[in-house]
N, C-alpha and C positions, 0 to 999 in steps of 0.2 A: 503494500499499501505506499503510494506516496502521499502527503498532506501537504496542502498549498496553504500557507498561511500571509496575512499582510504584517507588515512590519509595524513597531510602535513609534509615536511621535517620540515620545519620551526615551531616552534611553539612558543608562547607569553609566558614569565614568570610569573609566581606569587609572588608577591613579600609578601604575607601575607596570611592566613588564615591557616585553619584544614591542617592537612599531609594525607594522602591517607588513605580510610577506604576501604581494598580488598573487605571484603565480602558484601560492599555497593552498590558496581558495579551492574548493569543488565546484565542478561543472567548468574546467579548462577551455573549453571552448568560448566562454563567454570573456576569458582573461582580456584579450584585445580591444572588446567593447567598454571593458569597466576601467583598463588604462585610459581610455580618451575620456571618458565622462569624469575621471577621477582627474587628471591633468586639468581638464578646463574648469572644473568647479575650486580645485585649489588655487590655481591662478586666480579666478574671477574675485575668491573672496579676500586673497593677500593683495589685489591692487586697488579695490575700489569698496569698502565695506557699504556704502550708500547704495551703490548697484547691487554690488551682491544681496544685501536686505532684500530689496523692491525684487529680484528676481526669486529669490526663493520663498518670497509672502510673508517675512518677519514682522511682528512687531518692535515697537519700541524695547517693549521687556524682553525681547528674544536677539538684539543686537550681538549677544557675545556669543552666539551659533555661527556668524562668522569667522571671528578670529578661531572658532576649536574647526572649521573646515579649513580654514587657512593653512594648520598643522596635521592634517591628516596622515600624512605620509610619514612622518615621527611619533605620533602620538600614540602611548601606548594600546596594544591592542588586547582584546578578551574574548572568549568565546560568543557567538552570537545568541545563543542560549540566556545567556547571561546581561548582553547589551541591551535587549530589548525588554522592555517594561513594559506596563499598563493593565488595563483590565483582563484581556484575554490573557496574557503570561502571566498576571497573578491566579488569575484562574486555574490554568492549568497546573502551574507549581514546580516546572523542572526539577529543581534544585531538590525537592522531596520525593520525588519519584523511586520507586525502589529500583535497585539496579538493572533489573532485566526490562522494566518499563522505561529505563533513560536508554539503554539501550538502541529498542526498538524507535524510541522518540529520535537518535540520532539517525536512525538509519532511514527515517521515514520523513522527516520534518524539513519542509523547505520554506524558506522565506524571503517573499519577493522584498525588491528594494529599488528606489531608482537611482541609487549610485552605484549598488553589485549586482542587479540583475535579480538574482534569486541567490541565498547563500544557505547551506547546512546550518542547523544549529553550532556543531562544532566547530565551525570555519571562525577564525581570528581575526577580527574587526574593532577599528575604532569609533568611539560614538562618533554620529555624525549628523548633520542636517539636511537631507535633499530627498523630498516625497516623489512619487510618480508622477503627481500633476506638475512638476517643474517645466519650465520650458527655458534653457539655456542657450546662451546665443548661437554657439556653432551647432550643437547637436539636434536644438530643438525640444519639443514635446517628450519628454522621457517616455511616456507610456508608447508612444508610436517608436521612438530610437529603440527600445528594447523586444520589438516584435520578432523580428528579423533572428536577431541572436537567440532568443529564448524558444524559438520553431526551430530551430536548428539543433538547440541543446538539449531540450525540456524531453522530447520523447523517448528518447533512450534511457534517460532517468526513471521514466514512470513505467518501461518495463513492459510486461505483459497483466500488473494487475490491476487493482482500483485507484482511482486520485480521488483523492476527497478534496474538495475544493472550499475552503474555509474565508477566502480572500476577499476584502470588502471590493467595491466597484472599479474603483480607480484600479488596484492593482490587478484586478481581474483582467481588466480590459489589455492589461501590455501583454497576456499571450492567452490564449483560448484552445483547449482541444478540440483537435478535429477528427474527422473520419471514425475510425474505428478506436481511438484512445475517446473520442466524446462520449461513445456508446458505455466506455466502464470509468467514465465520471458522473460524480454526483456532486451536487453545490447545494450547499445546506443553507436555508435562511430561517431565521426564526422571529416565531409568532407569539404575540402575547394576546390570550383567550381572555375574556371577560363574558361575564352574563348580565345582560340589563333586558329586565323587565321579559325572565325567560329565554330570551334570544340571546345564543352566542355570536360577539363580537370579536373581531381579531383585528390587531393592529402589528406594525412593523416596529420593532424595536430598534434602538442605537447602541446606547450603552449597556444596558444587557443583554444584548445580540451576540457581544464581544463576548461577556462573561459566559452565558450558557454554550457558546462555541469554546473556549476554553474548558469548562468543564466536562462537556461532552467528551471532548479529545483527551483529555487526563482518563475518564472512565476507561474509553476504548484503548488506550496502553497499559492501563494499570490490569484490565482483564486479560490483555494477551490476543485479543480479538483480531483476526484476520482474515476479512472479509475481503474476496476477490471481484466481485460484484456489485453493483449498487444494490440489487436485491437482498443478496447476503449482507451488505452495510444496515440495511432498514430491520433484518430480523437481528442483527446484534445488539444495535440499538433500543429496540422495543425490547431485547431481553435485559437491557442494563436500566431499561423503566422508564425510556423516553418513550412519547407520544410522536410517532411521526409517521408523515401522510406523504405518500409522492407514487408517480407513476413512469411509467418508460415514455421517452419523450416521443412525439407523432412523428417526428421524421427522423431520418437517417442521420447520424452524421451531429447529433445535437445531446448534450449532457441531460442527467436526469437531474429535477429539479425535487429536492427533498424540503420539506416542511416541517421543523422542530418546535411544537406547538408547546408552551408553557402556560400555567396559568398564575403560578407565584416569580417577581421579579427578584 
């Protein structure tokens, strides 16, 4: 199983440690594309704080991120699973998984990134600020920039198993499984169900969407579930106590859309 995750805006600082080794990251087919984005981002942030803040969409309170980006090549790096923080990663709790679940996480989790394209949770990276929605002057919109490199690299990473897509929309746009691979991809949406005057109403949640996805993934990893198809994923999640609804796509080459329905946030 390959699990596609969004990054987090907040990232933990590494106070000491070796600097980034770009050619040591997973998915080496992305190295040249990573090098180009890294070079442009570092140069932009080192040369013009005002322009860099505007390009990155930073508020005045986040101007310090520009200086941090300028030091990306020399800043201490740490495993991506320790760098990314926030609601989904707090609920996932990588550090508190048992050893077997940690091994499964290392083998299956792939975090998408405007700067790196995608990284494994064991890849050592420095904290940075560069979302997939950024438009760099030379590279252009990063969501579009990464489509070609990711299209070339990710089918092999997915292998023949299930692809579980837990990304937000901005990161999902950077790579969409196609053809036979799409048929064994399941994208998960979280819906909050409430009963009003005896009628169930559903709404899409945002903050708690991330928390539910983190808990759901933690439960799969802890249980040692190994679904190979979307149908098997539905069964595994139901066995874990989740209310899951979904059906096969109506057209070939489209992923499954699964709704996880929750009543408590």
